[in-house]
MARVO-313026 format. One record per residue: residue number from 1; x negated, y, z of N, C-alpha, C in turn; residue in three letters. Coordinates in steps of 0.001 Angstrom, whole numbers. Atoms other than C-alpha are relative to their C-alpha. Last residue first. Layout:
N
NUM	X	Y	Z	X	Y	Z	X	Y	Z	Ala
...
// end
This chain:
373
373	-310	657	1309	-10914	4474	-18128	-1275	405	-1032	Unk
372	-283	1478	-184	-12025	5310	-14608	41	-744	-1277	Unk
371	1355	675	-265	-13641	8739	-15322	249	-1490	-13	Unk
370	905	-259	1046	-10495	10130	-17028	-1524	-664	214	Unk
369	-155	1157	927	-8311	8273	-14467	-968	338	-1321	Unk
368	731	-520	1019	-9401	10389	-11557	-206	-870	-1227	Unk
367	1339	374	206	-6823	8958	-9315	-643	778	-1216	Unk
366	975	-1024	-205	-3753	11087	-8611	-1381	-398	-69	Unk
365	-208	-1116	1020	-1248	8740	-10076	-987	958	13	Unk
364	399	484	1292	-2583	5784	-8141	107	1156	-987	Unk
363	1348	260	-48	-2283	7618	-4803	-523	-414	-1322	Unk
362	613	-1319	59	1090	9007	-5856	-1559	-162	64	Unk
361	-107	-444	1450	2337	5392	-6562	-753	1472	-138	Unk
360	898	708	820	976	4286	-3146	93	280	-1438	Unk
359	1306	-431	-182	2773	7098	-1396	-1056	-710	-804	Unk
358	162	-1285	581	6106	6356	-3005	-1367	467	222	Unk
357	125	102	1453	5777	2684	-2060	-333	1270	-633	Unk
356	1381	437	233	4915	3692	1506	-71	-170	-1551	Unk
355	946	-1068	-12	8067	5871	1559	-1408	-485	-296	Unk
354	53	-484	1390	10131	2884	659	-948	1233	-124	Unk
353	-952	-749	523	9411	1603	4130	-183	337	-1550	Unk
352	535	-1286	419	7214	-1228	5462	1293	753	-536	Unk
351	232	-1054	-1157	7802	-4226	7670	-531	1295	-594	Unk
350	-808	-53	-1052	7450	-6883	4853	-389	1073	1047	Unk
349	536	646	-1144	5950	-6489	1426	933	241	1299	Unk
348	1502	142	62	8070	-7461	-277	-508	1221	-347	Unk
347	227	1591	-320	11896	-7687	598	-1569	-161	115	Unk
346	1206	408	511	12420	-3744	924	-296	-1510	488	Unk
345	576	792	-1102	15971	-2817	1243	-1267	-502	-660	Unk
344	862	1136	353	17012	54	-1130	-529	-762	1237	Unk
343	-764	1070	815	20100	2145	-631	-903	-1237	-238	Unk
342	-556	1019	-1000	18169	4174	1996	826	-1090	-642	Unk
341	1168	950	-462	16213	5787	-750	428	-993	989	Unk
340	256	920	1044	19581	7103	-2088	-1189	-946	322	Unk
339	-1040	1108	81	20649	8525	1210	-429	-996	-1081	Unk
338	127	919	-1262	17369	10472	1587	990	-1162	77	Unk
337	1260	980	192	17474	11606	-2081	-92	-786	1167	Unk
336	-370	1169	-909	21083	13042	-1852	-1214	-955	80	Unk
335	-849	-348	-1150	20738	16576	-3154	212	-1129	844	Unk
334	548	-1065	-849	17984	16052	-5535	721	155	1239	Unk
333	1175	723	-707	19421	12725	-6700	-772	975	619	Unk
332	-415	1023	-923	22742	14447	-7365	-1122	-667	717	Unk
331	-679	-764	-1173	21259	17557	-9002	380	-1029	1083	Unk
330	1245	-668	-729	19098	15471	-11471	469	667	1301	Unk
329	644	1136	-670	22329	13449	-12257	-1278	338	823	Unk
328	-722	322	-1049	24112	16599	-13052	-596	-1115	806	Unk
327	234	-1031	-1004	21268	17727	-15321	886	-224	1209	Unk
326	1395	-31	-410	21327	14576	-17231	-210	977	1162	Unk
325	-24	987	-824	25174	14552	-17430	-1484	-230	565	Unk
324	-614	-443	-1279	24930	17862	-19075	48	-959	1135	Unk
323	890	-1064	-804	22276	16680	-21449	652	436	1239	Unk
322	-722	-1312	341	24152	13363	-22457	-712	1067	919	Unk
321	-892	-632	-1039	21676	10648	-21747	544	1307	-547	Unk
320	-767	-1129	616	19613	8318	-24009	1057	377	1129	Unk
319	622	-548	1091	16854	6047	-22522	680	1323	-533	Unk
318	1352	-594	-578	17965	5113	-19101	-732	660	-1041	Unk
317	962	1091	-138	21555	4810	-20579	-1316	674	622	Unk
316	65	187	-1547	24686	6885	-20647	-943	-1301	270	Unk
315	763	-1133	-608	25010	8467	-24069	-172	-147	1424	Unk
314	187	75	-1496	25991	5246	-25947	-914	1079	528	Unk
313	1277	316	-504	27005	5986	-29546	71	-104	1466	Unk
312	1058	-179	1001	29891	6286	-31800	-1243	-368	522	Unk
311	1048	-914	-209	32661	4894	-29641	-1084	80	-1025	Unk
310	312	-792	1193	35587	3206	-31202	-1094	942	249	Unk
309	-223	703	1149	37014	2014	-27875	-222	792	-1161	Unk
308	-1386	50	490	35603	3878	-24970	85	-774	-1310	Unk
307	-608	1272	-100	32269	2852	-23444	1465	-78	-532	Unk
306	843	1081	436	29970	5599	-24039	632	-1292	-168	Unk
305	199	-207	1464	32608	8362	-23820	-881	-1154	-572	Unk
304	-1101	406	629	33545	7025	-20389	-96	63	-1428	Unk
303	-357	1404	-266	30118	7199	-19031	1071	-515	-793	Unk
302	949	660	776	29386	10600	-20479	186	-1602	12	Unk
301	-324	-112	1383	32676	11814	-19081	-1121	-563	-942	Unk
300	-1257	972	281	31927	10432	-15624	396	45	-1458	Unk
299	487	1266	-49	28541	12209	-15590	1045	-1066	-263	Unk
298	629	188	1234	30078	15518	-16775	-557	-1447	-79	Unk
297	-989	561	940	32399	15259	-13784	-642	-236	-1294	Unk
296	560	1278	647	29447	15557	-11380	953	-519	-1059	Unk
295	1258	-289	527	30109	19299	-10447	-685	-1357	-548	Unk
294	108	-709	1272	33811	18679	-10284	-1375	163	-488	Unk
293	-411	-1393	-38	33688	15982	-7659	-334	853	-1243	Unk
292	1043	-1074	-132	33432	12487	-8814	647	1284	338	Unk
291	-629	-1097	-878	35830	9675	-7870	-933	1285	45	Unk
290	-1387	185	-323	35291	6793	-10317	733	1163	761	Unk
289	-791	504	979	32058	7459	-12039	1519	-179	266	Unk
288	235	-632	1296	29797	9720	-9969	905	-538	-1205	Unk
287	334	-1325	68	30526	9314	-6388	92	601	-1355	Unk
286	-1109	-794	-484	32216	5932	-6648	-122	1488	-14	Unk
285	-1109	260	893	29714	4236	-8963	1217	887	436	Unk
284	219	-529	1298	26767	5618	-7008	1134	48	-878	Unk
283	-38	-1443	-205	28244	4723	-3653	-306	789	-1271	Unk
282	-1393	-410	-101	29029	1132	-4817	110	1570	167	Unk
281	-603	47	1261	25489	752	-6026	1431	454	-8	Unk
280	537	-1183	927	24118	1996	-2656	651	-109	-1447	Unk
279	-495	-1396	-359	26609	-61	-555	-616	1043	-879	Unk
278	-1560	-209	475	26082	-3269	-2496	285	1436	480	Unk
277	-1157	596	-754	22273	-2926	-1816	1307	266	-544	Unk
276	-1026	-1036	-13	19501	-2427	-4301	1236	-498	702	Unk
275	-1313	511	251	16814	-4914	-3353	923	1055	199	Unk
274	-1006	-852	-667	13270	-3860	-3694	1367	-591	-424	Unk
273	-1362	389	482	10400	-6244	-4513	999	815	838	Unk
272	-1116	-592	-758	6788	-4790	-4219	1318	-541	-665	Unk
271	571	-746	-1103	3714	-6614	-5252	989	727	948	Unk
270	189	-1426	168	5877	-8959	-7305	-856	658	1234	Unk
269	642	-349	1182	5422	-12688	-7439	-282	1425	-315	Unk
268	1443	309	10	6141	-13981	-4016	-824	387	-1236	Unk
267	603	-637	-1035	9442	-11986	-3732	-1570	-341	139	Unk
266	386	-1206	271	10486	-13067	-7142	-787	771	1094	Unk
265	921	47	1179	10383	-16774	-6469	-426	1425	-323	Unk
264	1324	354	-551	11922	-16174	-3040	-953	56	-1109	Unk
263	596	-1343	-650	14789	-14226	-4650	-1333	-304	563	Unk
262	390	-985	1030	15473	-17294	-6911	-649	1245	541	Unk
261	1215	257	729	15322	-19774	-4215	-469	1099	-905	Unk
260	-165	1240	675	17966	-18024	-2009	-1360	-295	-772	Unk
259	511	176	1350	17133	-15280	421	266	-1363	-537	Unk
258	-287	1334	268	19215	-14429	3513	-319	-397	-1469	Unk
257	164	715	-1100	17795	-11242	4981	121	-1570	-244	Unk
256	1457	-100	-253	17219	-9351	1638	-232	-982	1305	Unk
255	365	-1401	-578	20609	-10570	613	-1350	-129	289	Unk
254	-288	63	-1491	22004	-13410	-1650	-238	1340	538	Unk
253	1152	46	-666	20415	-13224	-5048	70	5	1503	Unk
252	1013	851	550	23378	-14375	-6711	-1279	21	609	Unk
251	-576	1313	235	25865	-12910	-4355	-1022	-1040	-657	Unk
250	-1144	172	-673	25337	-9299	-4530	610	-1285	-289	Unk
249	-1171	980	659	23412	-8724	-7484	1013	-604	990	Unk
248	-1398	-436	-524	20684	-6208	-7400	893	-1094	-377	Unk
247	-1014	981	184	16913	-6622	-7949	1396	464	673	Unk
246	-1186	-507	-578	14198	-4005	-8412	1125	-974	-397	Unk
245	-1216	568	452	10748	-5370	-9078	1214	532	789	Unk
244	-1065	-307	-825	7478	-3519	-8745	1259	-520	-646	Unk
243	-1284	627	659	4206	-4648	-10048	1116	317	1068	Unk
242	-907	338	-1155	1014	-2617	-9524	1443	-400	-526	Unk
241	-1310	-430	160	-1185	-2792	-12560	866	-391	1205	Unk
240	-953	244	-1111	-4938	-3078	-12359	1303	556	-219	Unk
239	-1010	846	651	-6975	-3140	-15615	1113	-445	1083	Unk
238	-225	-86	1419	-9320	-310	-14744	1107	-700	-615	Unk
237	-1188	-609	364	-8809	-147	-10995	367	-32	-1474	Unk
236	-1194	647	-545	-11165	-2797	-9958	1257	687	-363	Unk
235	-107	1317	597	-14044	-1651	-12213	1266	-766	459	Unk
234	-447	-107	1495	-13558	1977	-11419	145	-1443	-562	Unk
233	864	900	789	-13949	1352	-7636	573	-36	-1365	Unk
232	294	-745	1151	-12196	4367	-6015	-977	-797	-847	Unk
231	1425	-122	339	-10477	2783	-3118	-60	814	-1287	Unk
230	656	-1128	-837	-6944	3205	-1675	-1359	283	-394	Unk
229	-890	-1359	145	-4988	1192	-4412	-752	1177	765	Unk
228	-101	-668	1400	-7799	-1429	-4777	678	1323	-76	Unk
227	1216	-554	449	-8412	-1925	-1118	-126	585	-1364	Unk
226	188	-1175	-673	-4782	-2244	-214	-1441	664	-348	Unk
225	-871	-984	535	-4300	-4866	-2770	-312	1416	589	Unk
224	489	-320	1296	-7292	-6806	-1513	872	971	-730	Unk
223	1255	-740	-450	-5985	-6771	2139	-864	372	-1516	Unk
222	-379	-1286	-544	-2535	-7755	1016	-1221	904	275	Unk
221	-582	-807	1074	-3828	-10668	-1079	240	1446	467	Unk
220	-1550	144	-257	-6111	-12227	1463	542	1148	-853	Unk
219	-376	-571	-1364	-9580	-11888	-289	1427	-325	240	Unk
218	-1095	561	-631	-11301	-13244	-3339	188	247	1495	Unk
217	-203	-393	-1323	-13667	-11199	-5530	1232	-661	644	Unk
216	-1281	-42	-718	-14811	-12887	-8568	-94	505	1382	Unk
215	124	811	-1283	-17961	-11872	-10416	1392	70	697	Unk
214	-37	1466	289	-17603	-10903	-14134	-124	-864	1306	Unk
213	1158	320	770	-18558	-7212	-13537	-50	-1602	-117	Unk
212	820	-1228	36	-15913	-7073	-10806	-1246	-345	-569	Unk
211	1375	164	433	-13295	-9818	-11197	-585	1400	-194	Unk
210	297	-1018	1058	-10121	-10019	-9147	-1493	49	-333	Unk
209	1382	112	683	-8698	-12727	-7063	-13	1019	-992	Unk
208	-41	-674	1308	-5813	-12376	-4478	-1417	-261	-573	Unk
207	1270	-694	186	-4990	-14782	-1686	132	759	-1412	Unk
206	310	-690	1416	-1638	-15972	-629	-1214	699	103	Unk
205	335	-1497	-78	-1635	-18539	2248	-199	646	-1319	Unk
204	-966	-697	531	-233	-22015	1434	9	1622	170	Unk
203	-889	-159	-1106	-2461	-23856	3822	1354	733	-422	Unk
202	-732	1347	-341	-4333	-25426	935	900	175	1088	Unk
201	873	1000	-533	-5142	-21914	-399	710	-1138	411	Unk
200	-156	451	-1324	-2925	-19852	-2705	-964	-1048	366	Unk
199	261	1474	-167	-3567	-17692	-5770	359	-374	1441	Unk
198	-319	607	-1168	-2384	-14301	-7115	-393	-1583	15	Unk
197	-751	1264	188	-4112	-12259	-9692	240	-694	1307	Unk
196	-17	535	-1306	-5387	-8610	-9632	1036	-1147	-49	Unk
195	1350	777	-277	-6257	-7910	-13183	5	-585	1392	Unk
194	927	-826	-808	-2460	-7228	-13833	-1287	-709	250	Unk
193	282	-1304	666	-42	-8384	-16413	-947	910	723	Unk
192	1035	84	1068	276	-12068	-15653	-343	1194	-603	Unk
191	1142	674	-439	1938	-12402	-12210	-1142	13	-1124	Unk
190	619	-707	-1235	4671	-9741	-12572	-1357	-733	225	Unk
189	479	-1280	355	5518	-11040	-16070	-798	651	1011	Unk
188	1038	248	986	5925	-14673	-15036	-687	1321	-496	Unk
187	1268	396	-643	7807	-13598	-11974	-1060	-303	-875	Unk
186	590	-1104	-638	10304	-11593	-13933	-1184	-396	747	Unk
185	604	-975	1077	10930	-14450	-16473	-688	1169	902	Unk
184	1260	591	650	11289	-17005	-13721	-540	1007	-890	Unk
183	996	-111	-1134	13875	-14948	-11732	-1416	-480	-621	Unk
182	507	-1497	-85	15744	-14261	-15032	-987	67	1096	Unk
181	808	-307	1118	15850	-18116	-15523	-445	1399	72	Unk
180	1394	477	-153	16834	-18710	-11972	-816	164	-1187	Unk
179	742	-708	-1013	19887	-16405	-12185	-1370	-601	71	Unk
178	1540	-452	513	20906	-17467	-15611	-711	535	1018	Unk
177	774	1200	483	24121	-19536	-14356	-1455	203	-530	Unk
176	238	-203	1522	25310	-16601	-12261	-854	-1162	-527	Unk
175	1103	-843	445	26406	-17906	-8894	-262	99	-1458	Unk
174	642	-424	-1263	29288	-19682	-7262	-1136	1079	-77	Unk
173	1373	426	-378	31290	-20036	-10344	-397	661	1281	Unk
172	80	1383	-485	35020	-19697	-10823	-1368	-553	347	Unk
171	-1217	543	-744	34921	-16645	-12839	-92	-1435	263	Unk
170	-1158	311	778	31314	-15997	-13927	1178	-424	802	Unk
169	-589	1286	-335	29015	-14313	-11479	1159	-210	-958	Unk
168	-1346	-7	-482	26732	-11473	-12768	515	-1317	229	Unk
167	-750	1068	572	22901	-11429	-12833	1402	0	452	Unk
166	-1365	174	-532	20833	-8335	-12222	605	-1024	-725	Unk
165	-567	1200	239	17056	-7710	-12664	1420	27	695	Unk
164	-1180	38	-659	15170	-4349	-12990	723	-1336	-419	Unk
163	-968	790	719	11513	-4348	-13867	1301	-23	876	Unk
162	-1407	196	-631	9088	-1597	-12895	776	-1041	-856	Unk
161	-1036	415	872	5232	-1406	-13870	1256	-205	956	Unk
160	-1076	650	-721	2230	351	-12350	1149	-358	-993	Unk
159	460	375	-1287	-1132	1631	-13403	1103	-595	852	Unk
158	-689	-565	-1141	-293	1515	-17059	-659	-339	1343	Unk
157	-118	1030	-1090	-2750	996	-19872	678	434	1208	Unk
156	-871	1147	317	-1872	3287	-22845	180	-1089	1152	Unk
155	946	1230	418	-3404	6375	-21360	894	-1157	-94	Unk
154	163	894	-936	-874	9364	-21362	-850	-1100	-497	Unk
153	846	962	607	-911	12672	-22965	-321	-1134	838	Unk
152	870	646	-871	2054	14730	-21729	-809	-1080	-952	Unk
151	401	1181	850	3804	17380	-23725	-1144	-623	863	Unk
150	1380	426	-484	5634	19729	-21335	-180	-1318	-885	Unk
149	336	1340	-277	8475	21615	-23057	-1467	-172	729	Unk
148	1377	77	-537	10150	25014	-23191	-281	-1554	355	Unk
147	66	1041	-791	13167	25376	-25542	-1546	-337	446	Unk
146	1135	945	-76	13805	28624	-26900	234	-1295	778	Unk
145	1051	-200	1095	16498	31130	-28151	-1168	-1037	42	Unk
144	-606	-139	1341	19684	30259	-26323	-1002	83	-1170	Unk
143	-676	-1139	72	17562	29037	-23305	764	87	-1412	Unk
142	-735	-336	1316	16477	25645	-22372	535	1258	145	Unk
141	-1005	-1087	-70	13843	24676	-19732	615	292	-1320	Unk
140	-41	-643	-1324	11554	21769	-18875	1076	1074	114	Unk
139	-562	-1412	-61	12122	19414	-21615	11	569	1321	Unk
138	-1076	-219	-1057	9837	16465	-21483	528	1313	-127	Unk
137	-577	-1394	-252	7681	15291	-24453	1071	50	996	Unk
136	-1385	-98	-395	5445	12246	-24750	310	1399	376	Unk
135	-242	-1437	-51	2048	11410	-26514	1676	21	246	Unk
134	-1402	-277	224	859	7876	-25792	282	1527	276	Unk
133	-781	-1083	-487	-2859	7327	-26086	1506	3	-387	Unk
132	468	-284	-1355	-5398	4529	-26529	935	1047	765	Unk
131	453	1260	-701	-4348	2532	-29646	-336	448	1402	Unk
130	1041	756	763	-2422	5538	-31148	-447	-1193	1080	Unk
129	916	961	-828	687	7296	-30111	-998	-518	-947	Unk
128	1106	588	716	3244	9949	-31152	-851	-947	818	Unk
127	-22	-650	1326	6585	11585	-30167	-1208	-482	-820	Unk
126	1221	116	627	7413	9269	-27265	35	571	-1462	Unk
125	21	17	1481	10468	10495	-25484	-1437	45	-596	Unk
124	1426	484	298	10386	9704	-21816	-128	-202	-1460	Unk
123	905	49	-1081	14203	10316	-21674	-1347	-628	-306	Unk
122	643	1320	-115	15995	10977	-24911	-1104	89	1086	Unk
121	1428	-49	-443	18481	13740	-24483	-552	-1292	-134	Unk
120	369	1275	-583	21923	13865	-26309	-1562	96	208	Unk
119	564	-244	-1141	22971	17425	-27119	-144	-1389	849	Unk
118	-1198	434	-843	25190	16377	-30050	-525	277	1529	Unk
117	-942	-1015	196	22653	18220	-32261	1227	-278	886	Unk
116	-726	-185	1482	19874	16033	-31114	1065	979	67	Unk
115	-1344	-537	-258	17357	16423	-28191	601	132	-1333	Unk
114	-90	-277	-1392	13973	14424	-28012	1353	550	412	Unk
113	-592	-1374	-265	14518	13015	-31523	181	140	1499	Unk
112	-727	-203	-1300	12567	10089	-32919	489	1402	182	Unk
111	-1321	-310	309	10461	8647	-35775	798	148	1400	Unk
110	-934	1082	-24	6926	8631	-34472	1321	505	-409	Unk
109	-1334	-20	-810	4624	11405	-35425	743	-1206	-136	Unk
108	-1143	106	788	1176	10469	-36615	1216	19	738	Unk
107	-987	951	-445	-1592	11828	-34394	1190	-11	-1110	Unk
106	-1217	61	882	-4721	13641	-35695	901	-1201	603	Unk
105	97	1065	1118	-7280	14397	-32967	1327	-97	-711	Unk
104	1313	118	339	-8009	17281	-30521	-197	-965	-1125	Unk
103	641	1184	-384	-4405	18475	-30366	-1405	-134	-563	Unk
102	1404	-158	228	-2926	21854	-30282	-824	-1195	438	Unk
101	1059	333	-941	690	21041	-30503	-1389	388	-494	Unk
100	161	-1082	-923	3397	22941	-32435	-1195	-229	909	Unk
99	492	-984	786	3449	20444	-35396	-472	1243	953	Unk
98	1259	318	289	3935	17575	-32886	-731	1135	-821	Unk
97	842	-250	-1263	7017	19079	-31594	-1426	-114	-323	Unk
96	-207	-1335	-343	8756	19369	-35039	-1008	288	1286	Unk
95	919	-615	1030	7532	15878	-36043	6	1483	335	Unk
94	1369	238	-442	9102	14346	-32827	-1001	719	-897	Unk
93	659	1315	353	12461	15890	-33607	-1572	-84	421	Unk
92	1446	-114	-509	14332	18601	-31668	-697	-1212	-407	Unk
91	602	927	-857	17614	18478	-33727	-1460	319	325	Unk
90	-59	1398	-43	18344	21328	-33167	282	-624	-1257	Unk
89	-808	370	1179	17193	24870	-33395	-90	-1580	-6	Unk
88	-1207	810	-344	16047	26364	-30012	649	-249	-1316	Unk
87	-1380	-690	340	12643	27730	-31221	1128	-988	180	Unk
86	-404	163	1338	9779	25915	-29501	1320	645	-172	Unk
85	-1260	-679	121	7735	26656	-26500	332	-69	-1412	Unk
84	-371	-445	1309	4882	24367	-25502	1294	605	7	Unk
83	-1375	-687	-54	3067	23433	-22245	240	669	-1442	Unk
82	-30	-1328	804	290	20897	-22730	1421	590	99	Unk
81	-1421	-351	268	-383	18025	-20198	-167	1484	-664	Unk
80	-43	-1490	254	-3641	16029	-20187	1641	359	-155	Unk
79	1308	-468	228	-4784	12537	-19000	68	1623	-308	Unk
78	-163	-1255	727	-1693	11302	-17264	-1396	707	-189	Unk
77	977	-1214	-299	-2502	7863	-16232	442	1135	-843	Unk
76	1244	-126	653	626	5705	-17096	-770	1036	557	Unk
75	621	-1290	-480	3675	4354	-15184	-1464	-18	-456	Unk
74	1488	-65	-323	5592	1696	-16930	-415	1310	388	Unk
73	909	-1204	-89	9350	1278	-16975	-1403	-351	295	Unk
72	-849	-1151	-15	12039	-1278	-17966	-824	1259	139	Unk
71	-520	-123	-1443	9536	-3881	-19073	884	1346	72	Unk
70	-649	-1252	-277	8731	-5212	-22555	698	8	1393	Unk
69	-1312	112	-524	6265	-7994	-22499	577	1307	152	Unk
68	-496	-1135	-731	3097	-8422	-24633	1470	-195	610	Unk
67	-1477	267	-475	1201	-11412	-25753	192	1306	934	Unk
66	-877	198	1103	-2004	-10559	-27914	1463	-401	376	Unk
65	-796	-1184	568	-3557	-8846	-25059	886	-357	-1167	Unk
64	-725	641	1154	-4520	-12120	-23257	940	946	-649	Unk
63	963	967	584	-7069	-11206	-20414	601	-627	-1340	Unk
62	1374	-57	-383	-4274	-9533	-18571	-941	-1071	-519	Unk
61	525	984	-1063	-1041	-9808	-20299	-1541	262	130	Unk
60	728	1176	295	5	-6725	-22330	-318	-855	1186	Unk
59	951	97	-1045	2980	-4451	-21394	-836	-1222	-303	Unk
58	630	1292	12	5145	-3469	-24351	-1291	-41	949	Unk
57	1237	195	778	6875	-282	-23523	-565	-1339	213	Unk
56	-17	1152	765	10516	-264	-22368	-1262	-124	-999	Unk
55	-1128	930	-42	10384	3250	-21028	-16	-1094	-1084	Unk
54	-376	442	1271	7211	5275	-20344	1178	-1077	78	Unk
53	-883	1164	377	6885	7201	-17223	10	-258	-1540	Unk
52	810	1195	301	3820	9264	-16150	868	-1167	-632	Unk
51	1123	-175	1027	5291	12722	-16403	-896	-1097	-209	Unk
50	-495	35	1367	8463	11578	-14631	-1093	20	-954	Unk
49	870	992	831	6615	10794	-11409	358	30	-1404	Unk
48	1039	-753	605	8007	13694	-9251	-1036	-783	-843	Unk
47	1196	81	-738	9957	11646	-6731	-1182	733	-655	Unk
46	-153	-706	-1058	13130	12830	-8408	-1280	1	947	Unk
45	88	-1352	353	12002	11427	-11555	108	975	1196	Unk
44	1278	-267	336	11332	8059	-10025	-187	1573	-429	Unk
43	688	51	-1176	14733	7979	-8524	-1481	408	-192	Unk
42	-171	-1385	-593	16238	9210	-11731	-661	58	1405	Unk
41	685	-1060	683	14686	6099	-13476	128	1379	644	Unk
40	1318	182	-144	15801	3563	-10920	-766	1202	-701	Unk
39	364	-402	-1422	19302	4873	-10653	-1526	-47	179	Unk
38	-43	-1519	-130	19508	4660	-14465	-377	515	1333	Unk
37	1072	-661	738	18293	1123	-14641	56	1559	269	Unk
36	1100	322	-883	20749	-14	-11887	-1306	557	-608	Unk
35	-51	-1028	-1007	23490	1799	-13901	-1237	-238	868	Unk
34	431	-1374	509	22592	-200	-16967	-139	976	1091	Unk
33	1374	203	304	22933	-3538	-15151	-583	1366	-464	Unk
32	602	-115	-1276	26406	-2324	-13921	-1513	-133	26	Unk
31	139	-1380	-427	27322	-1732	-17455	-569	242	1333	Unk
30	1199	-514	756	26394	-5249	-18422	-151	1371	339	Unk
29	1235	506	-640	28746	-6445	-15629	-1153	551	-682	Unk
28	204	-709	-1298	31610	-4301	-16817	-1271	-330	579	Unk
27	451	-1309	364	31205	-5881	-20290	-236	1040	1090	Unk
26	1397	3	522	31273	-9219	-18735	-453	1351	-417	Unk
25	883	242	-1130	34411	-8416	-16821	-1436	-55	-393	Unk
24	86	-1323	-732	36210	-6987	-19830	-1017	-126	1232	Unk
23	289	551	-1404	35521	-9993	-22046	-324	1163	850	Unk
22	-331	1359	-138	36971	-9079	-25421	-80	-691	1293	Unk
21	998	1031	576	36973	-5472	-24883	365	-1359	111	Unk
20	-201	231	1531	39809	-3005	-24685	-935	-1072	-551	Unk
19	-1140	775	165	40165	-3186	-20847	153	-480	-1456	Unk
18	438	984	946	36585	-1993	-20348	1203	-949	-443	Unk
17	931	-495	979	37138	1294	-18616	-115	-1044	-1192	Unk
16	-239	-1456	398	40118	1061	-16170	-825	431	-1142	Unk
15	-1350	-364	246	40609	-2686	-15768	163	1422	-495	Unk
14	-531	794	1009	37030	-3932	-16053	1400	506	-494	Unk
13	495	-447	1138	35800	-986	-14043	623	-801	-1245	Unk
12	-440	-1352	279	38080	-1972	-11258	-457	653	-1315	Unk
11	-1273	254	438	37044	-5662	-11533	719	1408	-235	Unk
10	62	491	1430	33510	-4626	-11375	1368	-307	-523	Unk
9	231	-1190	991	34293	-2523	-8338	-102	-461	-1397	Unk
8	-1241	-825	148	35892	-5578	-6646	-174	1196	-864	Unk
7	-963	739	813	32922	-7756	-7432	1276	848	-162	Unk
6	438	-365	1387	30638	-5012	-6010	983	-690	-910	Unk
5	1118	696	751	32459	-5496	-2836	-252	507	-1361	Unk
4	490	1102	-840	35140	-4071	-243	-1294	-640	-567	Unk
3	-683	1291	477	35647	-795	-2101	-864	-996	684	Unk
2	-1387	-202	228	35254	2800	-754	705	-1279	-482	Unk
1	-259	410	1428	32017	2122	899	1524	13	-328	Unk
// end
């Protein structure tokens, strides 16, 4: 790692990028949170799951759909994919795309733009939806004449969800004042959005309860989770949502080996809890934002343009990304995927690798969802 700690990197960003802001360290800290979300999105994209992703989608509580929670990413069953070619005339709006589709029912276009005249791309761009279906568009190829798209029809109920949590340390404080509150928020959402619910017996052992035709099934949690993911019981899968948390924070959450109360709260609430290491975040910042080689310079430019004084818009987020920076990020993740996967320490479950998580996501992705739902 080129810098001794994330705090040092945050100070470097404060001095070099956010010097014009009222609170440079706080602005740099918010940017670090954005980077964690970007890392998470492009990791999922490199894994081949992009066609299932929705960003900041409201996730309903199980059995109480009137309450929803926005989470960073949800992964939805892919019901149909339609390939479309559209004339390369920007902006590429939702209404333009929807007019080209051969759809079985009428959808009303959502206001939005997949690619604008400034070549800003909207990741996981929802072009239309109704009560059961999300219609999203992904650019596959661009030429001077045409833009080739995949339009994905996703089921509204997700099979997995991701949340990212980071809290910065104020000057003179030992840990972030909102750490426990963010932990409680994440824990609440993780425990209330899936049909598989967590309970404990008198010995403190974690069990799971899920209902099948109104009858409760109670088993040790890890056993029941494994049965649902690897089985084909439609009733168990229908409202199940695998919960994945990604935490990063270098001091506030302590480490994966030395957990404080906040991290323990999250670890017992998520099905998977990943800790993005200092080394990983520092490598990302160093390689792409502070000392990029020429092929990644567009990433640094998008970052600097998004945070300079008098900026017009932010083109370095999980939702909106400069097109050249997007392609450069895809290249970086493709060429360094083994290293990037090693940036994550697995806190929950114990004694497994991130490959197991990837395998579970693909098992869920490849279920016959048309029959299940």
